[in-house]
C-alpha positions as CSV (number, residue, x, y, z in Angstrom):
1,X,20.1,2.7,-10.3
2,X,21.8,1.9,-13.6
3,X,25.4,1.7,-14.6
4,X,25.0,5.0,-16.5
5,X,25.5,7.8,-14.0
6,X,23.4,10.1,-16.2
7,X,20.4,7.8,-15.9
8,X,18.5,6.9,-12.7
9,X,15.6,4.5,-12.7
10,X,13.8,4.2,-9.4
11,X,10.6,3.6,-7.5
12,X,9.7,6.0,-4.7
13,X,8.5,4.4,-1.5
14,X,5.4,6.5,-1.7
15,X,4.1,4.5,-4.7
16,X,3.1,0.9,-5.1
17,X,5.8,-1.6,-6.0
18,X,5.8,-2.0,-9.8
19,X,6.3,-5.3,-11.6
20,X,8.5,-5.1,-14.7
21,X,9.0,-1.3,-14.9
22,X,10.3,1.7,-12.9
23,X,8.0,4.5,-11.9
24,X,10.6,7.2,-12.5
25,X,13.4,7.7,-15.0
26,X,15.6,10.7,-14.3
27,X,17.8,11.5,-17.4
28,X,20.9,13.7,-17.8
29,X,22.3,15.9,-15.1
30,X,19.1,15.7,-13.1
31,X,17.0,17.6,-15.7
32,X,14.7,15.4,-17.7
33,X,12.4,13.1,-15.7
34,X,10.1,10.5,-17.3
35,X,7.3,9.1,-15.2
36,X,5.6,5.9,-16.1
37,X,1.9,5.8,-16.5
38,X,0.4,6.1,-13.1
39,X,-2.8,4.3,-12.2
40,X,-5.2,4.6,-9.2
41,X,-3.3,2.3,-6.8
42,X,-2.4,3.4,-3.3
43,X,1.1,2.8,-1.8
44,X,0.0,-0.8,-0.9
45,X,-1.1,-1.5,-4.4
46,X,-4.8,-1.3,-3.7
47,X,-7.2,0.1,-6.2
48,X,-8.7,3.5,-5.2
49,X,-12.1,4.4,-6.5
50,X,-13.5,1.2,-7.9
51,X,-15.9,2.3,-10.7
52,X,-15.5,6.0,-9.7
53,X,-13.6,7.8,-12.5
54,X,-13.1,11.1,-10.5
55,X,-11.7,9.2,-7.5
56,X,-9.4,7.2,-9.7
57,X,-8.2,10.4,-11.5
58,X,-7.5,12.1,-8.1
59,X,-5.4,9.1,-7.0
60,X,-3.5,9.2,-10.3
61,X,-2.6,12.9,-9.8
62,X,-1.5,12.2,-6.2
63,X,0.7,9.4,-7.5
64,X,2.2,11.8,-10.1
65,X,2.8,14.3,-7.3
66,X,4.7,11.6,-5.3
67,X,6.8,10.6,-8.3
68,X,7.6,14.2,-9.2
69,X,8.6,15.1,-5.6
70,X,10.8,12.0,-5.5
71,X,12.6,13.2,-8.6
72,X,13.1,16.7,-7.2
73,X,10.3,18.4,-9.1
74,X,6.6,19.3,-8.9
75,X,3.7,19.9,-11.2
76,X,5.3,23.2,-12.5
77,X,8.1,20.9,-13.8
78,X,5.9,18.9,-16.1
79,X,6.3,19.6,-19.8
80,X,4.0,16.9,-21.1
81,X,1.2,14.6,-20.0
82,X,-0.1,11.5,-21.7
83,X,-3.7,10.7,-20.7
84,X,-5.1,7.2,-21.4
85,X,-8.8,6.9,-20.5
86,X,-11.4,4.2,-21.0
87,X,-14.1,6.7,-21.8
88,X,-13.0,10.0,-23.5
89,X,-16.2,11.7,-22.3
90,X,-14.5,11.9,-18.9
91,X,-11.9,14.3,-20.3
92,X,-13.6,17.3,-18.6
93,X,-13.3,15.5,-15.3
94,X,-9.6,14.9,-15.9
95,X,-9.0,18.6,-16.8
96,X,-10.9,19.7,-13.7
97,X,-8.7,17.6,-11.4
98,X,-5.5,18.3,-13.4
99,X,-6.1,22.1,-13.1
100,X,-6.0,21.8,-9.3
101,X,-2.4,20.6,-9.6
102,X,-0.9,22.6,-12.5
103,X,-0.7,26.2,-13.6
104,X,-3.8,26.2,-15.7
105,X,-2.8,29.5,-17.3
106,X,0.2,27.8,-18.9
107,X,-0.7,24.0,-19.0
108,X,1.8,21.5,-20.2
109,X,1.6,19.9,-23.6
110,X,-0.6,16.8,-23.5
111,X,-2.1,13.9,-25.5
112,X,-5.4,12.2,-24.6
113,X,-6.3,8.8,-26.0
114,X,-9.3,6.7,-25.4
115,X,-8.3,3.0,-25.0
116,X,-10.4,-0.1,-25.0
117,X,-8.7,-1.4,-21.9
118,X,-5.8,-0.8,-19.6
119,X,-3.7,-3.3,-17.7
120,X,-6.6,-4.2,-15.4
121,X,-10.3,-4.0,-16.3
122,X,-11.1,-2.0,-13.1
123,X,-8.6,0.8,-14.0
124,X,-10.3,3.6,-15.8
125,X,-7.4,6.0,-16.3
126,X,-3.6,6.1,-16.6
127,X,-1.4,9.2,-16.9
128,X,2.3,9.5,-17.7
129,X,4.4,12.6,-17.6
130,X,7.7,14.1,-18.7
131,X,9.2,16.8,-16.5
132,X,12.2,19.2,-16.5
133,X,13.7,19.6,-13.0
134,X,16.5,21.8,-11.8
135,X,19.8,20.3,-11.0
């Protein structure tokens, strides 16, 4: 929690303990929520799906679900995703998995970027999100 009552920075117990950042930033009167880039770590901080892009993407979306729920939202609350992938040719896999979580008839805005590396060499995908939740 911060000194500003309109800003809450926190880490849900359902996600791994971060070092140097908060998983969730809830801004305003409980409306805007900013979720840090989620990677394929389980609640204990163990990598899920070593070398398996689809398994890693699935864990990332589960982590996003946990963060959204902790902030009082769900995937229908998401207004924007940022996708960071080591190999952009996996974008179809990301979309397939994403579409199981979102309303694919009205998907959120998104940005997809291929990156040369992420914070660990064995991490193949990171996804952040901005959501609008009800008060």
